[in-house]
ZADREN-256890 format. One line per field, with one value per residue: x, y, z of N, C-alpha, C, CB in turn; residue number from 0. Coordinates in steps of 0.1 Angstrom, whole numbers, always signed. Glycine has a CB too. Example, Ala and Ser with C-alpha at 12.3 -4.5 7.8 and 13.67 -1.06 7.14 Angstrom:
<sites>
nc1 = (+132 +128)
nc2 = (-57 -22)
nc3 = (+78 +71)
cac1 = (+123 +137)
cac2 = (-45 -11)
cac3 = (+78 +71)
cc1 = (+132 +129)
cc2 = (-33 +0)
cc3 = (+78 +79)
cbc1 = (+113 +141)
cbc2 = (-45 -6)
cbc3 = (+90 +57)
lose = (0 1)
</sites>
This chain:
<sites>
nc1 = (+48 +62 +92 +101 +128 +131 +139 +144 +164 +154 +141 +115 +100 +102 +87 +62 +57 +56 +33 +14 +14 +11 -2 -3 +20 +51 +77 +112 +135 +158 +191 +216 +242 +243 +252 +241 +221 +229 +208 +206 +190 +169 +142 +113 +108 +132 +149 +136 +138 +167 +172 +157 +168 +195 +193 +181 +202 +222 +212 +201 +175 +140 +132 +116 +111 +106 +101 +95 +80 +73 +53 +50 +29 +32 +59 +68 +66 +86 +97 +99 +116 +138 +129 +136 +160 +158 +165 +192 +219 +222 +199 +173 +139 +125 +141 +136 +109 +108 +122 +104 +81 +91 +97 +71 +60 +37 +25 -5 -11 -13 -15 -7 +9 +15 +36 +42 +63 +65 +85 +91 +117 +135 +162 +168 +164 +138 +110 +86 +63 +44 +23 +13 -7 -16 -37 -35 -29 -6 -2 -1 +14 +30 +13 +3 +16 +21 +33 +59 +85 +71 +46 +34 +26 +11 -21 -44 -66 -100 -100 -95 -74 -39 -16 +0 -17 -35 -46 -24 -37 -57 -42 -27 -48 -55 -31 -4 +17 +4 -14 +3 +17 -3 -13 +10 +13 -9 -1 +20 +34 +19 +35 +61)
nc2 = (-327 -303 -285 -252 -228 -197 -168 -141 -118 -100 -96 -85 -88 -115 -125 -115 -128 -155 -153 -147 -169 -190 -221 -230 -233 -248 -234 -228 -211 -186 -197 -187 -187 -181 -157 -123 -114 -94 -69 -62 -59 -44 -44 -54 -81 -90 -87 -103 -127 -130 -133 -157 -176 -176 -185 -211 -223 -222 -237 -261 -265 -258 -223 -194 -160 -125 -92 -58 -28 +7 +28 +60 +83 +112 +113 +102 +74 +67 +57 +31 +3 +9 +12 +3 +14 +40 +64 +61 +37 +25 +32 +37 +25 +48 +69 +66 +70 +97 +110 +105 +119 +145 +148 +149 +171 +197 +188 +180 +157 +126 +99 +65 +32 +0 -26 -60 -86 -121 -149 -184 -206 -234 -258 -271 -253 -247 -223 -201 -173 -147 -118 -90 -62 -31 -3 +31 +59 +84 +94 +126 +127 +105 +76 +53 +23 -3 -28 -22 -4 +16 +16 +33 +55 +48 +46 +23 +20 +25 +26 +43 +42 +39 +13 +7 +13 -8 -41 -70 -90 -78 -61 -79 -92 -72 -64 -59 -77 -98 -105 -112 -134 -152 -157 -169 -192 -206 -214 -232 -264 -294 -316 -307)
nc3 = (+10 -11 -2 +0 -3 +13 -3 +5 +24 +41 +72 +79 +55 +51 +73 +66 +41 +50 +66 +47 +29 +47 +55 +29 +14 +21 +37 +40 +60 +47 +44 +67 +58 +32 +9 +5 -23 -50 -61 -92 -113 -139 -137 -117 -120 -130 -107 -87 -100 -101 -73 -66 -83 -75 -48 -52 -66 -46 -25 -35 -35 -44 -48 -34 -43 -41 -55 -49 -58 -54 -72 -81 -94 -97 -97 -120 -119 -102 -69 -79 -92 -76 -50 -24 -21 -24 -10 -9 -8 +18 +31 +55 +64 +73 +62 +34 +33 +42 +22 +0 +9 +9 -18 -28 -17 -16 -39 -57 -69 -59 -65 -67 -69 -56 -66 -70 -79 -79 -78 -84 -84 -96 -90 -114 -134 -140 -138 -125 -124 -108 -106 -86 -78 -63 -63 -51 -29 -19 +14 +31 +54 +78 +92 +116 +130 +122 +98 +73 +56 +31 +41 +62 +47 +25 +12 +5 -24 -20 +8 +39 +55 +62 +51 +73 +94 +94 +104 +102 +88 +74 +58 +43 +29 +10 -2 -26 -24 -11 -31 -53 -42 -35 -60 -72 -55 -64 -89 -84 -90 -79 -76 -74)
cac1 = (+47 +75 +97 +108 +136 +127 +151 +146 +172 +147 +132 +101 +94 +101 +76 +50 +55 +52 +19 +5 +14 +6 -1 -4 +34 +61 +89 +124 +142 +170 +202 +224 +255 +242 +254 +231 +221 +228 +197 +211 +180 +162 +128 +110 +109 +147 +154 +130 +144 +180 +172 +152 +178 +207 +190 +179 +215 +230 +207 +196 +160 +133 +132 +106 +116 +98 +106 +83 +82 +62 +53 +43 +26 +38 +73 +71 +68 +97 +110 +99 +125 +147 +122 +143 +173 +154 +173 +206 +222 +220 +187 +163 +126 +122 +148 +129 +96 +110 +125 +92 +72 +97 +96 +57 +55 +30 +19 -18 -12 -8 -18 +5 +6 +25 +36 +51 +65 +70 +91 +96 +128 +140 +176 +169 +161 +123 +107 +72 +62 +31 +24 +2 -6 -27 -37 -38 -24 +4 -7 +8 +22 +30 +3 +2 +28 +23 +39 +72 +87 +63 +33 +28 +21 +3 -35 -49 -78 -112 -99 -90 -63 -26 -13 +5 -28 -43 -41 -16 -46 -64 -32 -24 -59 -55 -18 +3 +25 -6 -20 +13 +21 -14 -13 +21 +9 -19 +6 +30 +30 +17 +46 +74)
cac2 = (-314 -298 -274 -241 -219 -183 -161 -128 -116 -90 -103 -81 -94 -130 -127 -112 -139 -166 -151 -147 -182 -198 -235 -235 -236 -251 -225 -229 -198 -184 -201 -176 -187 -177 -143 -114 -113 -80 -66 -54 -60 -32 -46 -62 -95 -93 -88 -115 -139 -131 -139 -170 -185 -177 -194 -224 -228 -223 -247 -273 -266 -247 -211 -183 -147 -114 -79 -49 -14 +17 +36 +72 +90 +125 +112 +95 +60 +65 +51 +18 -8 +14 +16 +0 +21 +54 +75 +57 +22 +20 +39 +30 +28 +62 +77 +65 +77 +111 +115 +105 +130 +157 +149 +152 +183 +206 +181 +176 +144 +117 +86 +56 +18 -9 -37 -71 -98 -132 -160 -196 -212 -248 -260 -276 -242 -243 -211 -195 -161 -141 -104 -84 -47 -24 +12 +39 +72 +87 +104 +138 +124 +91 +73 +39 +17 -16 -30 -17 +3 +28 +13 +44 +66 +43 +44 +16 +24 +20 +26 +56 +39 +34 -1 +7 +14 -20 -54 -77 -98 -69 -56 -90 -94 -62 -59 -63 -89 -109 -109 -119 -147 -161 -161 -178 -204 -213 -219 -241 -277 -302 -326 -300)
cac3 = (+4 -14 +7 -7 +6 +11 -8 +11 +36 +49 +81 +78 +43 +54 +82 +58 +32 +58 +70 +35 +24 +57 +53 +15 +9 +32 +35 +49 +61 +40 +52 +71 +52 +18 +7 -1 -38 -54 -70 -103 -124 -143 -135 -105 -124 -130 -93 -81 -106 -96 -59 -66 -90 -66 -36 -57 -69 -34 -16 -42 -32 -51 -40 -37 -41 -47 -55 -48 -61 -52 -84 -78 -107 -98 -98 -132 -116 -92 -70 -87 -88 -66 -38 -11 -20 -29 -3 -9 -6 +32 +36 +64 +59 +75 +52 +21 +34 +43 +8 -8 +13 +5 -32 -31 -10 -25 -51 -55 -75 -49 -69 -67 -68 -52 -75 -66 -88 -71 -86 -79 -93 -92 -94 -128 -143 -142 -132 -127 -117 -108 -102 -79 -77 -56 -65 -39 -28 -8 +24 +33 +66 +82 +101 +119 +135 +116 +85 +71 +43 +28 +46 +69 +39 +14 +15 -7 -29 -13 +22 +44 +64 +55 +54 +87 +103 +93 +110 +92 +80 +65 +48 +34 +20 +0 -6 -38 -21 -9 -44 -61 -36 -36 -74 -74 -49 -73 -100 -80 -92 -67 -76 -76)
cc1 = (+61 +79 +104 +116 +132 +139 +154 +155 +166 +138 +118 +94 +92 +89 +62 +47 +50 +37 +10 +3 +9 +8 -1 +10 +43 +74 +100 +130 +154 +182 +211 +237 +255 +243 +242 +232 +219 +217 +201 +202 +174 +147 +126 +112 +124 +152 +149 +136 +159 +181 +168 +162 +190 +204 +188 +193 +223 +225 +203 +181 +153 +132 +121 +112 +105 +106 +94 +88 +70 +64 +44 +41 +32 +53 +77 +73 +79 +90 +110 +108 +136 +141 +129 +155 +170 +162 +187 +207 +219 +208 +178 +149 +122 +129 +141 +116 +98 +114 +113 +83 +78 +95 +81 +52 +49 +23 +4 -20 -5 -10 -5 +0 +18 +24 +46 +51 +71 +74 +94 +106 +132 +155 +178 +166 +147 +120 +92 +72 +47 +33 +11 +4 -18 -26 -40 -32 -14 -1 +3 +17 +20 +18 +3 +16 +30 +31 +54 +73 +78 +49 +27 +23 +13 -11 -41 -63 -90 -111 -95 -78 -50 -25 -8 -5 -37 -37 -33 -26 -53 -55 -30 -35 -60 -42 -13 +10 +15 -11 -10 +16 +9 -15 -2 +18 +0 -13 +17 +25 +29 +28 +60 +85)
cc2 = (-309 -286 -264 -233 -205 -175 -148 -128 -105 -97 -98 -87 -109 -133 -125 -123 -151 -165 -152 -161 -192 -213 -240 -239 -238 -243 -228 -216 -198 -188 -188 -175 -184 -162 -135 -114 -99 -78 -56 -53 -46 -32 -54 -77 -99 -96 -100 -127 -141 -138 -153 -180 -187 -186 -208 -231 -231 -234 -260 -275 -255 -235 -201 -170 -137 -101 -69 -35 -5 +27 +48 +81 +104 +125 +103 +80 +57 +63 +37 +8 -4 +17 +14 +8 +36 +65 +71 +42 +17 +27 +31 +33 +42 +72 +77 +72 +92 +117 +115 +117 +143 +159 +153 +164 +193 +200 +177 +162 +134 +102 +78 +42 +11 -21 -47 -81 -109 -143 -172 -202 -225 -249 -264 -265 -238 -231 -207 -182 -156 -126 -100 -69 -42 -9 +19 +53 +74 +97 +115 +137 +110 +89 +58 +34 +3 -16 -25 -10 +15 +26 +25 +55 +61 +40 +36 +21 +18 +20 +41 +54 +35 +19 -3 +8 +1 -32 -61 -85 -90 -64 -67 -94 -85 -60 -66 -76 -101 -114 -116 -133 -157 -166 -171 -192 -212 -219 -230 -256 -285 -313 -320 -306)
cc3 = (+1 -5 -2 +2 +2 +8 -1 +23 +45 +59 +81 +66 +45 +63 +74 +48 +39 +62 +59 +30 +34 +55 +39 +9 +21 +29 +45 +49 +52 +49 +55 +63 +37 +17 +2 -16 -42 -64 -81 -115 -127 -141 -122 -108 -124 -116 -86 -87 -102 -82 -59 -72 -81 -54 -41 -60 -56 -25 -22 -40 -41 -42 -44 -33 -46 -47 -56 -52 -59 -64 -82 -90 -108 -100 -111 -130 -106 -78 -77 -82 -78 -53 -25 -10 -25 -23 -2 -5 +8 +39 +45 +58 +61 +66 +39 +22 +35 +29 -1 -4 +9 -10 -36 -25 -19 -37 -48 -61 -65 -53 -70 -67 -63 -62 -70 -77 -79 -81 -78 -89 -87 -97 -108 -138 -145 -134 -135 -120 -118 -103 -95 -78 -69 -58 -52 -40 -17 +1 +25 +45 +70 +92 +103 +123 +130 +103 +85 +58 +42 +33 +54 +60 +27 +19 +3 -11 -22 +2 +26 +53 +56 +58 +68 +97 +104 +101 +99 +83 +70 +54 +38 +24 +8 -8 -19 -35 -18 -22 -53 -55 -37 -51 -77 -67 -57 -85 -97 -83 -80 -65 -77 -68)
cbc1 = (+39 +75 +106 +97 +151 +120 +150 +133 +186 +140 +138 +101 +103 +114 +76 +51 +68 +61 +18 +11 +27 -9 -12 -10 +39 +64 +85 +133 +145 +171 +211 +227 +262 +228 +266 +231 +209 +242 +185 +224 +169 +165 +120 +96 +103 +155 +151 +115 +144 +187 +163 +139 +182 +211 +178 +170 +223 +230 +195 +204 +157 +119 +146 +93 +130 +85 +117 +77 +87 +63 +48 +50 +11 +34 +79 +83 +70 +107 +115 +102 +133 +154 +109 +147 +183 +139 +167 +214 +236 +232 +179 +164 +116 +126 +163 +127 +88 +122 +136 +85 +70 +112 +100 +49 +67 +39 +27 -28 -5 -15 -26 +14 +1 +23 +39 +46 +74 +59 +104 +84 +140 +131 +182 +160 +167 +114 +116 +61 +71 +21 +25 +0 -5 -28 -48 -31 -36 +18 -9 +0 +17 +43 -11 -3 +28 +10 +32 +82 +84 +62 +33 +38 +33 +10 -42 -50 -79 -115 -89 -101 -66 -14 -2 +15 -37 -44 -53 -7 -56 -70 -19 -21 -73 -59 -8 +13 +34 -17 -25 +26 +25 -28 -12 +34 +3 -30 +13 +34 +40 +4 +44 +73)
cbc2 = (-304 -293 -280 -232 -222 -178 -158 -122 -111 -80 -101 -65 -91 -135 -117 -99 -142 -168 -137 -138 -186 -196 -242 -223 -224 -266 -210 -241 -194 -170 -211 -176 -201 -182 -140 -100 -122 -76 -60 -60 -69 -29 -53 -59 -97 -81 -76 -115 -137 -117 -130 -171 -179 -163 -189 -225 -218 -210 -241 -285 -263 -252 -204 -186 -144 -112 -76 -50 -12 +25 +28 +81 +91 +133 +105 +100 +53 +77 +49 +22 -13 +26 +9 -15 +15 +56 +77 +65 +19 +22 +45 +36 +19 +66 +72 +50 +72 +114 +106 +92 +129 +157 +136 +140 +189 +217 +169 +185 +143 +119 +86 +58 +12 -14 -33 -77 -95 -138 -154 -206 -202 -259 -270 -287 -245 -255 -199 -205 -150 -149 -95 -91 -40 -27 +15 +32 +83 +91 +97 +151 +133 +86 +78 +31 +16 -23 -22 -29 -7 +30 +1 +50 +74 +30 +57 +1 +21 +6 +16 +64 +27 +42 -7 +18 +26 -24 -63 -87 -105 -57 -52 -103 -93 -49 -62 -52 -87 -104 -96 -110 -145 -154 -149 -172 -202 -204 -208 -240 -284 -309 -337 -285)
cbc3 = (+13 -29 +18 -15 +3 +24 -23 +14 +32 +40 +95 +77 +31 +61 +94 +51 +24 +70 +77 +24 +18 +58 +61 +7 +0 +33 +36 +44 +75 +35 +45 +85 +54 +12 -1 +4 -44 -60 -62 -108 -121 -157 -147 -100 -138 -136 -85 -83 -122 -95 -50 -74 -103 -61 -29 -70 -78 -26 -9 -37 -17 -55 -41 -30 -47 -39 -67 -35 -75 -39 -97 -67 -108 -85 -86 -139 -129 -92 -56 -101 -101 -72 -38 -11 -29 -26 +11 +2 -9 +40 +25 +79 +67 +90 +50 +18 +47 +53 +2 -6 +28 +9 -39 -27 -2 -29 -56 -62 -89 -35 -82 -55 -82 -37 -90 -52 -100 -61 -93 -76 -95 -99 -84 -130 -156 -137 -136 -123 -123 -98 -115 -65 -91 -41 -76 -27 -27 -15 +37 +34 +78 +88 +97 +107 +150 +114 +75 +72 +31 +13 +56 +78 +33 +8 +18 -4 -45 -17 +27 +51 +73 +61 +44 +88 +100 +78 +116 +98 +90 +73 +55 +42 +28 +6 +4 -42 -8 -1 -52 -61 -22 -32 -84 -67 -35 -77 -107 -65 -102 -67 -87 -72)
lose = (0 1 2 3 4 5 6 7 8 9 10 11 12 13 14 15 16 17 18 19 20 21 22 23 24 25 26 27 28 29 30 31 32 33 34 35 36 37 38 39 40 41 42 43 44 45 46 47 48 49 50 51 52 53 54 55 56 57 58 59 60 61 62 63 64 65 66 67 68 69 70 71 72 73 74 75 76 77 78 79 80 81 82 83 84 85 86 87 88 89 90 91 92 93 94 95 96 97 98 99 100 101 102 103 104 105 106 107 108 109 110 111 112 113 114 115 116 117 118 119 120 121 122 123 124 125 126 127 128 129 130 131 132 133 134 135 136 137 138 139 140 141 142 143 144 145 146 147 148 149 150 151 152 153 154 155 156 157 158 159 160 161 162 163 164 165 166 167 168 169 170 171 172 173 174 175 176 177 178 179 180 181 182 183 184 185 186 187 188 189 190 191)
</sites>
């Protein structure tokens, strides 16, 4: 089975990707000596592509990367591609959530969606990508201790629990990242 290097430097995301892909894709952790890839793209696809291509070039192995954005309707789609840096370059998850809740204070429009684009890139320049999205709403306060990022305030459509209140298995079955990565896995060539 072809081995893919995981492009993310975020340990929470790496753990989640490994759990979602399980035995369907053989993943190698991102080498510690590979520098962080600056996310300078204007879209989720741009950023996922930058990371996948950089790791494929650095390691000589095919690489899998993703980029995720939270699109909040009352904020015109923000934070979107800037979700991880919404409260600043070195923002923590809590900083980003606090800024989001503050921005939505008093708003009756709470609809939002998480969107993920996953990319597989090969050293020879080949590339495939897949997308996943989940509609939902932003809660008025944090709830739950699981997950990471905006999970304590995102309630996926059809549920009453935030992602942070769900088991990892339940979250992955519904999530944007789960949908994008399962779709990407289905597109990977068996002889890659």
